[in-house]
C-alpha positions as CSV (number, residue, x, y, z in Angstrom):
1,V,46.9,172.5,75.5
2,V,48.8,173.4,78.6
3,E,48.7,177.0,79.8
4,E,52.4,177.2,80.6
5,K,52.4,180.4,82.5
6,S,49.7,179.6,85.0
7,V,50.9,176.0,85.5
8,F,54.6,176.8,85.8
9,E,54.1,179.6,88.3
10,T,53.0,177.0,90.8
11,L,54.8,173.9,89.7
12,E,58.1,172.4,90.8
13,V,59.2,169.3,88.9
14,I,62.0,167.2,90.3
15,V,63.2,164.4,87.9
16,V,65.4,161.8,89.5
17,I,67.4,159.7,87.0
18,D,68.1,156.5,88.8
19,G,71.1,155.2,86.9
20,S,69.1,154.9,83.6
21,K,71.0,154.1,80.5
22,D,68.5,155.3,78.0
23,R,67.9,159.0,76.9
24,S,65.8,159.9,80.0
25,S,68.5,162.2,81.4
26,E,69.1,163.9,78.0
27,I,65.4,164.6,77.5
28,A,64.9,165.8,81.1
29,H,67.9,168.2,80.9
30,R,66.3,169.7,77.8
31,Y,63.3,170.7,79.9
32,Q,65.6,171.9,82.7
33,N,67.5,174.1,80.2
34,R,64.2,175.5,78.8
35,Y,62.5,176.0,82.2
36,P,65.2,176.3,84.8
37,D,62.9,177.7,87.4
38,V,60.6,174.7,87.1
39,F,62.6,171.6,86.4
40,L,65.4,170.1,88.4
41,V,67.2,167.0,87.1
42,I,69.1,164.8,89.5
43,D,71.4,162.1,88.0
44,K,72.4,159.4,90.4
45,E,73.5,155.8,90.6
46,N,70.8,153.2,90.8
47,G,69.3,152.8,94.2
48,N,65.8,151.7,93.5
49,Y,62.5,153.4,94.2
50,G,62.9,154.6,97.7
51,S,66.2,156.3,97.0
52,C,64.5,158.4,94.2
53,V,61.8,159.5,96.6
54,N,64.3,160.4,99.4
55,R,66.6,162.3,97.0
56,G,63.6,164.2,95.5
57,L,62.3,165.2,99.0
58,K,65.6,166.7,99.9
59,E,65.3,169.1,97.0
60,A,61.6,169.9,97.2
61,H,60.4,173.3,98.2
62,G,56.6,173.2,97.4
63,E,53.8,173.1,99.9
64,Y,52.5,169.7,98.5
65,V,54.3,166.7,97.1
66,K,53.0,164.2,94.6
67,I,55.0,161.3,93.1
68,L,54.9,160.3,89.5
69,D,56.4,156.9,88.6
70,A,58.5,156.6,85.4
71,D,55.9,154.5,83.5
72,D,53.0,156.8,84.3
73,Y,51.8,160.3,83.4
74,F,49.5,163.1,84.5
75,D,46.4,164.3,82.7
76,S,47.6,167.8,81.6
77,L,44.2,169.5,81.8
78,S,43.3,168.0,85.1
79,L,46.7,168.9,86.5
80,Q,46.2,172.6,85.6
81,K,42.9,172.6,87.5
82,Y,44.4,170.7,90.4
83,L,47.3,173.1,90.8
84,K,44.9,176.0,91.0
85,Y,42.8,174.1,93.6
86,L,45.8,173.3,95.8
87,S,46.5,177.0,96.1
88,T,43.1,177.6,97.7
89,I,43.2,174.9,100.5
90,D,45.1,173.8,103.6
91,A,45.0,170.1,104.1
92,D,47.4,167.3,105.1
93,L,46.2,164.9,102.4
94,V,44.6,165.6,99.1
95,V,42.9,162.7,97.3
96,T,42.3,162.6,93.5
97,D,41.0,160.0,91.1
98,F,43.2,158.0,88.8
99,L,43.0,155.9,85.7
100,K,44.5,152.5,85.0
101,V,45.6,152.5,81.4
102,D,47.3,150.0,79.0
103,E,50.4,150.6,76.9
104,D,48.2,152.2,74.2
105,G,46.8,154.7,76.7
106,K,43.4,153.0,76.7
107,A,41.6,153.3,80.0
108,I,41.1,150.0,81.7
109,A,39.5,151.2,84.9
110,K,38.7,154.5,86.7
111,I,39.4,154.6,90.4
112,D,37.3,157.2,92.3
113,F,36.1,157.7,95.8
114,D,32.8,158.2,97.7
115,F,34.2,161.0,99.9
116,P,32.4,164.4,100.1
117,K,33.8,166.5,97.3
118,E,36.1,169.6,97.9
119,T,35.3,169.6,101.6
120,I,37.8,169.5,104.4
121,L,37.4,166.3,106.3
122,E,38.7,164.8,109.6
123,I,40.7,161.7,108.7
124,D,39.2,159.8,111.7
125,D,35.8,160.4,110.3
126,I,36.5,159.2,106.8
127,C,38.9,156.2,107.2
128,E,36.0,153.8,107.9
129,R,34.5,154.4,104.4
130,G,35.0,151.6,101.9
131,S,36.7,153.9,99.5
132,F,39.5,154.5,101.9
133,S,40.9,151.0,101.3
134,K,41.2,151.9,97.6
135,L,43.8,154.6,98.2
136,E,47.0,154.0,96.3
137,M,50.0,156.2,95.8
138,H,48.5,157.4,92.5
139,A,45.7,159.1,94.4
140,V,47.5,160.9,97.2
141,T,49.2,164.3,97.6
142,Y,50.8,165.1,100.9
143,K,51.6,168.3,102.7
144,R,55.4,168.4,102.6
145,Q,55.8,169.9,106.0
146,N,54.3,166.8,107.6
147,L,56.9,164.6,105.9
148,I,59.6,166.8,107.4
149,D,58.0,166.7,110.8
150,I,57.9,162.9,111.0
151,H,61.4,162.7,109.4
152,Y,60.1,160.5,106.6
153,V,62.6,158.3,104.9
154,Q,61.7,155.6,102.5
155,T,63.5,152.2,102.4
156,E,66.1,152.1,99.7
157,G,67.5,149.2,97.6
158,I,64.2,147.3,97.2
159,S,60.9,147.6,95.3
160,Y,57.4,148.0,96.6
161,T,58.2,150.8,99.0
162,D,55.3,152.8,97.6
163,Q,53.4,150.9,100.3
164,E,55.4,152.9,102.9
165,W,54.4,156.1,101.0
166,M,50.8,155.0,101.4
167,F,51.1,154.2,105.1
168,I,53.7,156.1,107.1
169,P,52.8,159.7,106.0
170,L,49.1,158.9,106.8
171,T,50.1,158.8,110.4
172,A,50.6,162.6,110.2
173,V,47.3,163.3,108.5
174,K,44.5,165.0,110.4
175,K,42.7,167.0,107.6
176,M,42.0,165.6,104.2
177,V,40.1,166.8,101.1
178,Y,38.9,165.0,98.0
179,F,39.2,166.7,94.6
180,P,37.2,164.5,92.1
181,A,39.3,164.7,89.0
182,V,41.5,162.1,87.2
183,V,45.0,163.6,87.7
184,Y,47.1,160.4,87.5
185,C,47.2,157.8,84.7
186,Y,48.7,154.5,85.9
187,L,50.2,152.1,83.3
188,I,49.6,148.5,84.0
189,G,50.3,145.3,82.0
190,R,53.8,146.1,80.8
191,E,56.1,143.1,80.9
192,G,58.9,143.6,83.4
193,Q,56.9,145.8,85.8
194,T,57.3,145.1,89.5
195,M,53.5,144.2,89.5
196,D,54.1,141.6,86.8
197,P,52.8,138.4,88.6
198,K,56.0,136.5,87.8
199,I,58.2,139.3,89.2
200,L,55.8,139.8,92.1
201,A,56.1,136.1,93.0
202,R,59.9,136.2,93.0
203,S,59.9,139.4,95.2
204,I,57.8,138.3,98.1
205,G,60.7,138.8,100.4
206,Q,60.9,142.5,99.5
207,N,57.2,142.8,100.4
208,I,57.8,141.2,103.7
209,I,60.6,143.7,104.5
210,V,58.2,146.6,103.6
211,V,55.5,145.3,106.0
212,E,58.1,144.9,108.8
213,N,59.3,148.4,108.2
214,R,55.8,149.8,108.4
215,L,55.1,148.0,111.7
216,G,58.5,149.1,113.0
217,E,57.7,152.7,112.3
218,L,54.6,152.5,114.3
219,K,56.5,150.9,117.2
220,K,59.3,153.5,117.0
221,R,56.9,156.4,117.2
222,N,54.6,154.7,119.8
223,I,51.7,154.9,117.5
224,T,48.6,152.7,118.0
225,L,45.8,152.4,115.6
226,T,42.4,153.7,116.5
227,S,39.5,151.3,116.4
228,S,38.2,153.0,113.2
229,M,41.6,152.5,111.5
230,K,41.7,148.9,112.4
231,N,38.3,148.3,110.9
232,A,39.1,150.2,107.6
């Protein structure tokens, strides 16, 4: 059961329809009509993953930003607790646990972290921990102002740019905190996903572009990795 009032007072939902031909737009607009102060639906031509992120960021007003992919979902009860928690802290990065689930919603694996719980941490002190290498987009929430400050723009027209989301905004992080709750449920195993091994093998060129873009961002901003980051 979702406590609509308490959640919706602090939640902003931006739904980007990336040229979808199914009923996604129709369903999303129903929510926008019912909760116009919470939901914003953007219908656009297909531009792949990065274009959705960029378009959503242009419309966002909240203090924190978390991405939800089309195949995935949030745990409703954990989300309520998480939203309340976000209102009590000030951090550049908030890390939460996530589940890997199959198409029936069955949990395959839980990804959690060995960071101190609900404690403001210095990123340089924590990035050497083994858990840091387990961070994926499903686990992170960023302070929106940091994205604005670094003029963050995600590459458009190709897949796998969630790697940019997991790399470039981290360069603006100084303070982080870990909230030990499963907020995100990540669907794996669906045929046709970008992580399908057959599709991944055909898309190696897109992954190379993403790596080059990440390195290019470091060079453009004259950023060098600390020794601790290199060892992570």
